[in-house]
C-alpha angles and dihedrals in degrees: 000000000000119000092245092053092045090049089052091051090048093050092045091050092050093043093051091048090052091046094050092047091050093048091047092049093046094049093047093046094048092045091053092049092047094047101043101031103033099023092233137087149175113283092208097048098093094050092046091049091048094052091044090052091050090053090048093050094050093048089044092056091057091043090052091054092047094051093037090235094120122120111269122187102207104166091130102021091049089066094052125095137188119350094001091055091048093050092046090050092051091048091048093050091048090051090050091049091049090051092049092048092049091049090047090053093047091048092048091051090049093049091048090052091049090050089054092048093045095203125154130232117272099253104006122076090230130107110258093230090062091054093045097045083097090078099067091030095051094044092046088055090047091051089049091052092049088048088055089050091050089052091049090051091049092051092046094240090126128026102203143008100258132031115310097220134018092244090062090064090079094058115109111257093244089063093063107032118153110241094034116113118240111257 
């Protein structure tokens, strides 16, 4: 993927995360004010906040992989060095890609079924498939990010999935993004 296209995907990912966080915060704030000050509220607010949060989580998973700020349990892998570490990292990335692809497939099947059913969300006047399109979309983005990580491992730009040393955990995420060339 060309740098300009990758940059666009990165900016879109970050922009959507910011938008969903802002919408979620706004809806929650207004709902609290309406409920506790005016003793009323929006019936659809909880459902909208829930779907917005789901979108944010799925985008956040891919963002965490891209910036290498995801949670990595490295009790065993952290003790490996050299070739064993490299092999374990490849296996782990392949497992992560397989998981993302399976979830993408399951999400796509669910969305297709919801399109066929044509039902709307419980409180929102929106088709459920539109709200749940984030499942295949989010997991496709996650698989793409793990694919980038696989490529970086293959090129030798990174040596493992998570941070190599504890001191690296204090680096700003932009300094260690997957897909960025080492400077």
